[in-house]
C-alpha positions in Angstrom: -4.5 29.8 15.7 -7.5 30.0 17.7 -11.1 30.6 16.2 -14.4 31.4 17.3 -18.0 31.8 15.9 -18.7 35.5 16.8 -22.3 35.0 16.0 -22.6 32.5 18.8 -20.7 34.6 21.5 -21.9 38.2 20.7 -25.0 40.1 20.7 -26.1 40.8 17.1 -25.2 44.4 17.4 -21.5 43.5 18.0 -21.1 40.5 15.6 -19.8 42.6 12.6 -17.3 44.5 14.7 -13.6 44.0 14.5 -11.7 42.3 17.3 -10.4 45.7 18.8 -13.9 47.1 19.1 -15.3 43.9 20.6 -12.5 43.8 23.2 -13.1 47.4 24.1 -17.0 46.7 24.4 -18.9 46.5 27.5 -19.3 43.0 28.7 -23.0 43.1 27.8 -21.8 42.7 24.2 -21.4 39.0 25.1 -24.5 37.0 24.2 -26.2 36.1 27.5 -24.7 38.9 29.6 -27.2 41.6 30.5 -26.5 45.3 31.2 -27.2 44.5 34.9 -24.7 41.6 34.8 -22.0 44.2 33.4 -22.9 46.6 36.3 -22.5 43.8 38.9 -19.2 42.9 37.2 -18.0 46.4 37.5 -19.1 46.7 41.0 -17.7 43.5 42.2 -14.3 43.2 40.2 -14.0 46.5 38.4 -14.6 44.8 34.9 -16.0 47.2 32.2 -14.9 45.7 29.0 -14.6 42.2 27.3 -10.9 42.7 27.6 -11.1 43.3 31.3 -13.2 40.1 31.9 -10.8 38.1 29.7 -8.0 39.5 32.1 -9.7 38.9 35.4 -7.6 36.9 37.5 -10.4 34.8 38.8 -11.3 33.9 35.3 -7.7 32.9 34.4 -7.6 30.7 37.7 -10.8 28.9 37.0 -9.5 28.3 33.4 -6.3 26.9 34.7 -8.0 24.7 37.2 -10.4 23.3 34.5 -7.4 22.6 32.1 -5.7 20.9 35.0 -8.7 18.6 35.4 -8.9 18.0 31.8 -5.2 16.8 31.6 -5.8 14.2 34.5 
C-alpha cells in the first residue's frame, strides 16, 4: 500500500482533510503550487483539481518514462 506524508505535500489548510477532499481540492492545495500556477494549469490543460492533475496524460507519460529509465 502506498503512503505519503500529507504535511510535506499539502498546504497547511489542507493537511487535515480526508483524501476525497484533497483530490477534489484546487491544485493550489499542493505545497509549492500557487493560485496563479493553478490558473495556468487550467488554461493550458483544463486541470482544476488535484485529481485532474493526477489523471493528466502528460503527467502519466512523464512518470512512465521516468520508471522506464529507472528500470534500465
